[in-house]
PDB file of N, CA, C and O in Angstrom, chain B, residues numbered from 101:
ATOM      1  N   MET B 101     -57.230 -23.264   6.455  1.00  0.00           N
ATOM      2  CA  MET B 101     -57.118 -22.792   7.828  1.00  0.00           C
ATOM      3  C   MET B 101     -57.020 -21.264   7.820  1.00  0.00           C
ATOM      4  O   MET B 101     -56.121 -20.699   7.196  1.00  0.00           O
ATOM      5  N   LEU B 102     -57.918 -20.621   8.492  1.00  0.00           N
ATOM      6  CA  LEU B 102     -57.926 -19.174   8.594  1.00  0.00           C
ATOM      7  C   LEU B 102     -57.024 -18.741   9.737  1.00  0.00           C
ATOM      8  O   LEU B 102     -57.197 -19.167  10.879  1.00  0.00           O
ATOM      9  N   ARG B 103     -56.069 -17.895   9.416  1.00  0.00           N
ATOM     10  CA  ARG B 103     -55.170 -17.381  10.449  1.00  0.00           C
ATOM     11  C   ARG B 103     -55.641 -16.012  10.879  1.00  0.00           C
ATOM     12  O   ARG B 103     -56.022 -15.185  10.051  1.00  0.00           O
ATOM     13  N   SER B 104     -55.614 -15.777  12.168  1.00  0.00           N
ATOM     14  CA  SER B 104     -56.086 -14.482  12.656  1.00  0.00           C
ATOM     15  C   SER B 104     -55.137 -13.862  13.670  1.00  0.00           C
ATOM     16  O   SER B 104     -55.516 -12.929  14.379  1.00  0.00           O
ATOM     17  N   ASN B 105     -53.924 -14.360  13.746  1.00  0.00           N
ATOM     18  CA  ASN B 105     -52.922 -13.792  14.647  1.00  0.00           C
ATOM     19  C   ASN B 105     -51.873 -13.054  13.818  1.00  0.00           C
ATOM     20  O   ASN B 105     -51.229 -13.637  12.946  1.00  0.00           O
ATOM     21  N   PHE B 106     -51.713 -11.766  14.105  1.00  0.00           N
ATOM     22  CA  PHE B 106     -50.804 -10.927  13.331  1.00  0.00           C
ATOM     23  C   PHE B 106     -49.789 -10.260  14.257  1.00  0.00           C
ATOM     24  O   PHE B 106     -50.082  -9.974  15.418  1.00  0.00           O
ATOM     25  N   VAL B 107     -48.606 -10.022  13.732  1.00  0.00           N
ATOM     26  CA  VAL B 107     -47.526  -9.380  14.476  1.00  0.00           C
ATOM     27  C   VAL B 107     -47.015  -8.208  13.641  1.00  0.00           C
ATOM     28  O   VAL B 107     -46.853  -8.327  12.427  1.00  0.00           O
ATOM     29  N   VAL B 108     -46.764  -7.084  14.295  1.00  0.00           N
ATOM     30  CA  VAL B 108     -46.135  -5.934  13.652  1.00  0.00           C
ATOM     31  C   VAL B 108     -44.828  -5.680  14.393  1.00  0.00           C
ATOM     32  O   VAL B 108     -44.807  -5.562  15.618  1.00  0.00           O
ATOM     33  N   GLU B 109     -43.737  -5.598  13.631  1.00  0.00           N
ATOM     34  CA  GLU B 109     -42.415  -5.359  14.208  1.00  0.00           C
ATOM     35  C   GLU B 109     -41.787  -4.144  13.531  1.00  0.00           C
ATOM     36  O   GLU B 109     -42.209  -3.742  12.447  1.00  0.00           O
ATOM     37  N   TYR B 110     -40.774  -3.561  14.179  1.00  0.00           N
ATOM     38  CA  TYR B 110     -40.060  -2.435  13.588  1.00  0.00           C
ATOM     39  C   TYR B 110     -38.559  -2.611  13.794  1.00  0.00           C
ATOM     40  O   TYR B 110     -38.103  -3.375  14.644  1.00  0.00           O
ATOM     41  N   SER B 111     -37.814  -1.870  12.976  1.00  0.00           N
ATOM     42  CA  SER B 111     -36.362  -1.862  13.071  1.00  0.00           C
ATOM     43  C   SER B 111     -35.875  -0.474  12.678  1.00  0.00           C
ATOM     44  O   SER B 111     -36.477   0.156  11.809  1.00  0.00           O
ATOM     45  N   PRO B 112     -34.801   0.022  13.292  1.00  0.00           N
ATOM     46  CA  PRO B 112     -34.282   1.336  12.911  1.00  0.00           C
ATOM     47  C   PRO B 112     -33.532   1.322  11.577  1.00  0.00           C
ATOM     48  O   PRO B 112     -33.256   2.381  11.014  1.00  0.00           O
ATOM     49  N   ASN B 113     -33.200   0.131  11.067  1.00  0.00           N
ATOM     50  CA  ASN B 113     -32.558   0.070   9.751  1.00  0.00           C
ATOM     51  C   ASN B 113     -32.894  -1.263   9.087  1.00  0.00           C
ATOM     52  O   ASN B 113     -33.171  -2.256   9.760  1.00  0.00           O
ATOM     53  N   LEU B 114     -32.864  -1.267   7.763  1.00  0.00           N
ATOM     54  CA  LEU B 114     -33.208  -2.479   7.017  1.00  0.00           C
ATOM     55  C   LEU B 114     -32.048  -3.452   6.901  1.00  0.00           C
ATOM     56  O   LEU B 114     -32.258  -4.622   6.580  1.00  0.00           O
ATOM     57  N   ALA B 115     -30.831  -2.997   7.154  1.00  0.00           N
ATOM     58  CA  ALA B 115     -29.668  -3.868   7.038  1.00  0.00           C
ATOM     59  C   ALA B 115     -29.533  -4.804   8.244  1.00  0.00           C
ATOM     60  O   ALA B 115     -28.900  -5.855   8.143  1.00  0.00           O
ATOM     61  N   GLY B 116     -30.115  -4.433   9.364  1.00  0.00           N
ATOM     62  CA  GLY B 116     -29.991  -5.237  10.574  1.00  0.00           C
ATOM     63  C   GLY B 116     -30.999  -6.374  10.619  1.00  0.00           C
ATOM     64  O   GLY B 116     -31.936  -6.431   9.823  1.00  0.00           O
ATOM     65  N   THR B 117     -30.790  -7.261  11.551  1.00  0.00           N
ATOM     66  CA  THR B 117     -31.698  -8.394  11.726  1.00  0.00           C
ATOM     67  C   THR B 117     -32.431  -8.320  13.056  1.00  0.00           C
ATOM     68  O   THR B 117     -33.124  -9.264  13.433  1.00  0.00           O
ATOM     69  N   ASN B 118     -32.288  -7.216  13.767  1.00  0.00           N
ATOM     70  CA  ASN B 118     -32.898  -7.061  15.082  1.00  0.00           C
ATOM     71  C   ASN B 118     -34.254  -6.360  14.956  1.00  0.00           C
ATOM     72  O   ASN B 118     -34.332  -5.138  15.090  1.00  0.00           O
ATOM     73  N   TRP B 119     -35.321  -7.123  14.700  1.00  0.00           N
ATOM     74  CA  TRP B 119     -36.668  -6.580  14.617  1.00  0.00           C
ATOM     75  C   TRP B 119     -37.290  -6.627  16.012  1.00  0.00           C
ATOM     76  O   TRP B 119     -37.154  -7.618  16.730  1.00  0.00           O
ATOM     77  N   ILE B 120     -37.972  -5.545  16.387  1.00  0.00           N
ATOM     78  CA  ILE B 120     -38.538  -5.397  17.724  1.00  0.00           C
ATOM     79  C   ILE B 120     -40.056  -5.465  17.628  1.00  0.00           C
ATOM     80  O   ILE B 120     -40.661  -4.797  16.789  1.00  0.00           O
ATOM     81  N   ASN B 121     -40.673  -6.279  18.495  1.00  0.00           N
ATOM     82  CA  ASN B 121     -42.121  -6.438  18.478  1.00  0.00           C
ATOM     83  C   ASN B 121     -42.799  -5.136  18.890  1.00  0.00           C
ATOM     84  O   ASN B 121     -42.514  -4.586  19.954  1.00  0.00           O
ATOM     85  N   LEU B 122     -43.694  -4.653  18.043  1.00  0.00           N
ATOM     86  CA  LEU B 122     -44.453  -3.447  18.335  1.00  0.00           C
ATOM     87  C   LEU B 122     -45.827  -3.808  18.893  1.00  0.00           C
ATOM     88  O   LEU B 122     -46.265  -3.241  19.895  1.00  0.00           O
ATOM     89  N   LEU B 123     -46.501  -4.750  18.244  1.00  0.00           N
ATOM     90  CA  LEU B 123     -47.789  -5.189  18.753  1.00  0.00           C
ATOM     91  C   LEU B 123     -48.177  -6.512  18.134  1.00  0.00           C
ATOM     92  O   LEU B 123     -47.705  -6.872  17.055  1.00  0.00           O
ATOM     93  N   SER B 124     -49.045  -7.236  18.830  1.00  0.00           N
ATOM     94  CA  SER B 124     -49.619  -8.494  18.352  1.00  0.00           C
ATOM     95  C   SER B 124     -51.130  -8.329  18.360  1.00  0.00           C
ATOM     96  O   SER B 124     -51.703  -7.765  19.292  1.00  0.00           O
ATOM     97  N   LEU B 125     -51.765  -8.827  17.313  1.00  0.00           N
ATOM     98  CA  LEU B 125     -53.206  -8.670  17.159  1.00  0.00           C
ATOM     99  C   LEU B 125     -53.850 -10.025  16.930  1.00  0.00           C
ATOM    100  O   LEU B 125     -53.283 -10.888  16.259  1.00  0.00           O
ATOM    101  N   THR B 126     -55.029 -10.207  17.489  1.00  0.00           N
ATOM    102  CA  THR B 126     -55.776 -11.444  17.311  1.00  0.00           C
ATOM    103  C   THR B 126     -57.204 -11.102  16.928  1.00  0.00           C
ATOM    104  O   THR B 126     -57.805 -10.185  17.487  1.00  0.00           O
ATOM    105  N   ASN B 127     -57.742 -11.841  15.975  1.00  0.00           N
ATOM    106  CA  ASN B 127     -59.142 -11.719  15.553  1.00  0.00           C
ATOM    107  C   ASN B 127     -59.515 -10.274  15.203  1.00  0.00           C
ATOM    108  O   ASN B 127     -60.388  -9.677  15.833  1.00  0.00           O
ATOM    109  N   LEU B 128     -58.853  -9.734  14.208  1.00  0.00           N
ATOM    110  CA  LEU B 128     -59.138  -8.366  13.778  1.00  0.00           C
ATOM    111  C   LEU B 128     -60.566  -8.257  13.258  1.00  0.00           C
ATOM    112  O   LEU B 128     -61.038  -9.134  12.535  1.00  0.00           O
ATOM    113  N   GLY B 129     -61.248  -7.184  13.627  1.00  0.00           N
ATOM    114  CA  GLY B 129     -62.616  -6.975  13.190  1.00  0.00           C
ATOM    115  C   GLY B 129     -62.721  -6.146  11.926  1.00  0.00           C
ATOM    116  O   GLY B 129     -63.798  -6.064  11.334  1.00  0.00           O
ATOM    117  N   THR B 130     -61.622  -5.523  11.493  1.00  0.00           N
ATOM    118  CA  THR B 130     -61.650  -4.688  10.295  1.00  0.00           C
ATOM    119  C   THR B 130     -60.547  -5.091   9.344  1.00  0.00           C
ATOM    120  O   THR B 130     -59.539  -5.675   9.741  1.00  0.00           O
ATOM    121  N   ASN B 131     -60.758  -4.769   8.078  1.00  0.00           N
ATOM    122  CA  ASN B 131     -59.773  -5.055   7.055  1.00  0.00           C
ATOM    123  C   ASN B 131     -59.819  -3.915   6.060  1.00  0.00           C
ATOM    124  O   ASN B 131     -60.881  -3.741   5.462  1.00  0.00           O
ATOM    125  N   PRO B 132     -58.826  -3.145   5.821  1.00  0.00           N
ATOM    126  CA  PRO B 132     -57.502  -3.210   6.438  1.00  0.00           C
ATOM    127  C   PRO B 132     -57.508  -2.634   7.853  1.00  0.00           C
ATOM    128  O   PRO B 132     -58.438  -1.936   8.256  1.00  0.00           O
ATOM    129  N   TYR B 133     -56.458  -2.942   8.586  1.00  0.00           N
ATOM    130  CA  TYR B 133     -56.309  -2.465   9.956  1.00  0.00           C
ATOM    131  C   TYR B 133     -55.256  -1.370   9.974  1.00  0.00           C
ATOM    132  O   TYR B 133     -54.169  -1.541   9.424  1.00  0.00           O
ATOM    133  N   GLN B 134     -55.569  -0.265  10.594  1.00  0.00           N
ATOM    134  CA  GLN B 134     -54.619   0.848  10.701  1.00  0.00           C
ATOM    135  C   GLN B 134     -54.053   0.884  12.113  1.00  0.00           C
ATOM    136  O   GLN B 134     -54.795   0.788  13.091  1.00  0.00           O
ATOM    137  N   PHE B 135     -52.736   1.023  12.215  1.00  0.00           N
ATOM    138  CA  PHE B 135     -52.123   1.159  13.532  1.00  0.00           C
ATOM    139  C   PHE B 135     -51.228   2.392  13.525  1.00  0.00           C
ATOM    140  O   PHE B 135     -50.740   2.814  12.477  1.00  0.00           O
ATOM    141  N   LEU B 136     -51.022   2.954  14.689  1.00  0.00           N
ATOM    142  CA  LEU B 136     -50.164   4.119  14.850  1.00  0.00           C
ATOM    143  C   LEU B 136     -49.022   3.780  15.796  1.00  0.00           C
ATOM    144  O   LEU B 136     -49.184   2.987  16.724  1.00  0.00           O
ATOM    145  N   ASP B 137     -47.883   4.381  15.554  1.00  0.00           N
ATOM    146  CA  ASP B 137     -46.715   4.183  16.404  1.00  0.00           C
ATOM    147  C   ASP B 137     -46.262   5.544  16.921  1.00  0.00           C
ATOM    148  O   ASP B 137     -45.364   6.149  16.336  1.00  0.00           O
ATOM    149  N   PRO B 138     -46.867   6.043  18.013  1.00  0.00           N
ATOM    150  CA  PRO B 138     -46.502   7.362  18.513  1.00  0.00           C
ATOM    151  C   PRO B 138     -45.049   7.452  18.972  1.00  0.00           C
ATOM    152  O   PRO B 138     -44.477   8.542  18.985  1.00  0.00           O
ATOM    153  N   ASP B 139     -44.443   6.324  19.349  1.00  0.00           N
ATOM    154  CA  ASP B 139     -43.039   6.344  19.763  1.00  0.00           C
ATOM    155  C   ASP B 139     -42.095   6.527  18.578  1.00  0.00           C
ATOM    156  O   ASP B 139     -40.908   6.795  18.767  1.00  0.00           O
ATOM    157  N   GLY B 140     -42.614   6.384  17.360  1.00  0.00           N
ATOM    158  CA  GLY B 140     -41.788   6.557  16.169  1.00  0.00           C
ATOM    159  C   GLY B 140     -41.528   8.014  15.832  1.00  0.00           C
ATOM    160  O   GLY B 140     -40.614   8.313  15.064  1.00  0.00           O
ATOM    161  N   ASP B 141     -42.317   8.931  16.394  1.00  0.00           N
ATOM    162  CA  ASP B 141     -42.086  10.359  16.159  1.00  0.00           C
ATOM    163  C   ASP B 141     -40.711  10.759  16.686  1.00  0.00           C
ATOM    164  O   ASP B 141     -40.327  10.396  17.798  1.00  0.00           O
ATOM    165  N   GLY B 142     -39.998  11.492  15.890  1.00  0.00           N
ATOM    166  CA  GLY B 142     -38.684  11.971  16.315  1.00  0.00           C
ATOM    167  C   GLY B 142     -37.551  11.002  16.022  1.00  0.00           C
ATOM    168  O   GLY B 142     -36.384  11.356  16.192  1.00  0.00           O
ATOM    169  N   GLU B 143     -37.863   9.792  15.589  1.00  0.00           N
ATOM    170  CA  GLU B 143     -36.817   8.837  15.228  1.00  0.00           C
ATOM    171  C   GLU B 143     -36.297   9.182  13.830  1.00  0.00           C
ATOM    172  O   GLU B 143     -37.078   9.602  12.977  1.00  0.00           O
ATOM    173  N   PRO B 144     -34.992   9.011  13.578  1.00  0.00           N
ATOM    174  CA  PRO B 144     -34.459   9.310  12.248  1.00  0.00           C
ATOM    175  C   PRO B 144     -35.079   8.418  11.163  1.00  0.00           C
ATOM    176  O   PRO B 144     -35.330   8.877  10.049  1.00  0.00           O
ATOM    177  N   ALA B 145     -35.322   7.155  11.490  1.00  0.00           N
ATOM    178  CA  ALA B 145     -35.960   6.226  10.546  1.00  0.00           C
ATOM    179  C   ALA B 145     -36.525   5.055  11.337  1.00  0.00           C
ATOM    180  O   ALA B 145     -35.970   4.641  12.355  1.00  0.00           O
ATOM    181  N   ARG B 146     -37.636   4.535  10.846  1.00  0.00           N
ATOM    182  CA  ARG B 146     -38.230   3.353  11.461  1.00  0.00           C
ATOM    183  C   ARG B 146     -38.933   2.573  10.360  1.00  0.00           C
ATOM    184  O   ARG B 146     -39.766   3.121   9.639  1.00  0.00           O
ATOM    185  N   PHE B 147     -38.600   1.301  10.233  1.00  0.00           N
ATOM    186  CA  PHE B 147     -39.160   0.438   9.192  1.00  0.00           C
ATOM    187  C   PHE B 147     -40.051  -0.598   9.858  1.00  0.00           C
ATOM    188  O   PHE B 147     -39.766  -1.045  10.968  1.00  0.00           O
ATOM    189  N   TYR B 148     -41.131  -0.981   9.181  1.00  0.00           N
ATOM    190  CA  TYR B 148     -42.115  -1.884   9.756  1.00  0.00           C
ATOM    191  C   TYR B 148     -42.305  -3.103   8.884  1.00  0.00           C
ATOM    192  O   TYR B 148     -42.121  -3.055   7.668  1.00  0.00           O
ATOM    193  N   ARG B 149     -42.675  -4.194   9.524  1.00  0.00           N
ATOM    194  CA  ARG B 149     -43.109  -5.380   8.799  1.00  0.00           C
ATOM    195  C   ARG B 149     -44.252  -6.002   9.581  1.00  0.00           C
ATOM    196  O   ARG B 149     -44.290  -5.941  10.810  1.00  0.00           O
ATOM    197  N   ALA B 150     -45.166  -6.589   8.864  1.00  0.00           N
ATOM    198  CA  ALA B 150     -46.324  -7.246   9.486  1.00  0.00           C
ATOM    199  C   ALA B 150     -46.469  -8.620   8.854  1.00  0.00           C
ATOM    200  O   ALA B 150     -46.255  -8.790   7.654  1.00  0.00           O
ATOM    201  N   PHE B 151     -46.833  -9.596   9.671  1.00  0.00           N
ATOM    202  CA  PHE B 151     -47.008 -10.948   9.142  1.00  0.00           C
ATOM    203  C   PHE B 151     -47.995 -11.726   9.992  1.00  0.00           C
ATOM    204  O   PHE B 151     -48.273 -11.373  11.138  1.00  0.00           O
ATOM    205  N   MET B 152     -48.520 -12.797   9.404  1.00  0.00           N
ATOM    206  CA  MET B 152     -49.421 -13.690  10.134  1.00  0.00           C
ATOM    207  C   MET B 152     -48.589 -14.737  10.844  1.00  0.00           C
ATOM    208  O   MET B 152     -47.581 -15.218  10.325  1.00  0.00           O
ATOM    209  N   ARG B 153     -49.021 -15.071  12.012  1.00  0.00           N
ATOM    210  CA  ARG B 153     -48.307 -16.081  12.787  1.00  0.00           C
ATOM    211  C   ARG B 153     -49.200 -17.272  12.971  1.00  0.00           C
ATOM    212  O   ARG B 153     -48.800 -18.252  13.601  1.00  0.00           O
TER     213      ARG B 153
END
């Protein structure tokens, strides 16, 4: 089964469990996919994770 639904989340720290949805993607046309987080500028730290759903 080919999965094509992806989620990118962020958190201000790795110790916490509160991950915030940044974007959801379906049927990506490119591999690898590059995304930008302009709201992350000026933040002391921001960690990201991406996974298939």
